[in-house]
N, C-alpha and C positions, 0 to 999 in steps of 0.2 A: 352449346358445343354438342356435336354429334357423338353418339356412342356413350353418353353418360360420364364423360371425362371431366365434367364440371362439378363433380361432387367430391368432397373430401371424405376420407375414411375417418373413423373416430381417432385413430392414431395421428392422422394429419391435422385434425382439429386441435388435438392436445398439443402437438408440436408447435403449431402457430400460436396457440394461447400462451405457451411457455416463452416463445420468442417475444411476444408482446410484453410479458412481464420483464424480460431482460431489457427491452427498450425503455421501460418506464422507471428503471432503477439505476443507481450508480453506486460504485464501491469507492470509498475514500480510505486511503491508507495513510497513516501518519499519527498525529497526536491530537487528542480531543481536549480542548481547553477545559480546565476545571476538574479533570478526572484524576490526575496524579501530580503530586508535588515532590520536590526534593526535601532533604532534611531541614532546609531553612524555610520551607513553605513556599518556595518559588514554583510556579506552575511549569510542569514539564513541557507543555506546548510552547511556552515562552523560551525556555532554555533551548529547545530544538530550533526555534525560529532564530535566536541569536547565533547559533552555530551555523545554521543553513545560510543565512544572509550576511552574517558578520556584524560587528559593532565597531565603535571607534577603538576598542581595545582587543577585540577578538577577530581574527581573520575569518573570512567566509570559508566554511567547509561544507559545500553543497551536497550532502549525502543523499537527500531526496531527489534532487535533479539528476545527480549522477546515476542513481538507481534506475530511473526511467530511461535515461539516454543509453546506458550500458545494456539494459535488458529489453529494449523496445521490441526486437524481433521475437525473443522468447515469450514475452507477454502476449504478443499477437498470436503466436502458435498455441499458447496455453488456452487463450480464449476460443480459438478454433476447435481445440479438443473438447472444450466444455460444451460448445454448440453441438458437436457430434454426439457427446454424451446425452444431451437433451433429445436428439433424434433417436437415440437408442433407449429412451424411456426415463432419462433423468429429469430433474426439475431445475427451473431457473434459480430458485432459492438456493439449492445445493451448489449450483455453478457459481453464483455470486459469493457464497461463503468460501468456497474453495479458492476463488480468485483473491478474496481478502486475505486468507491464510498465506497464499503464495506470495502476494505482494508484501505482506508483513515480513516474511522470511527474507525476501530480497533486500528490503531496507535494512533489516538487522544485519545481514551479511555485509552490506556496504559499509555500515557503521564499523563493524568489526574488522573488515579486510581492506577498506578503501584507502587510497593514497591521498593525504591531505597535507596542507601546510603544517609544519611541525609545531609542537608546543614551544612556548617561550621557555628559556632556561629556568625562570622563576616558577613556572607552572610544573616543569619536570621535577624540580626540587620539592614542591608541595605535594604532588601526586605520587612521586617516586616512580613515574612512568613517562615515557616520551610518546605514548600512543594518544593522538588526538581523539576526541569525542568519547573516550572511555575513561571514567574516573571510578565510579561505583558500579557502573553497568545499568543504572536505573533508567537512563534515557533509552538505551537500546531495548530494555525489557518493556518499556512503556509504549513502544510502537504497537499500534493496533489498527483495526479497520472498523468502519461502520457502513451499513447499507442504507441508502436513503432513496426516497422517491425522487425522480428527476425534477429539478427545480426547487427542491427543499433545501434550505440552508442549514 
């Protein structure tokens, strides 16, 4: 290219290197198997799955899917802000961590405030509450995030 426009500044190289880091990683928000159990020793990831998908005795209360559907535009805007932050000197690692914390908060809010099929009368009597998905609060508190390399399971 004429005029030396084919060279990146150090800031440009740093920016592209950080974008490459973003492309190579993924943020997973939810429950990590084997990390937290309830008082009976049941894995919290299983409890979340039973509630998200439903069972023969529990209706589906899709809090994870609802979180993504309800907040899709806000999540995209948040990601755009994080890329702008990288352009202004931030790092991919910080952006990914902030996205994880943001997603965790969205899921926890959906568990707390979402509209779901009501609890059965027997469950209400046992829990002394008609609020689905919240008994002790441990499932909501167990929402977390992990950052992994793309393709890593």
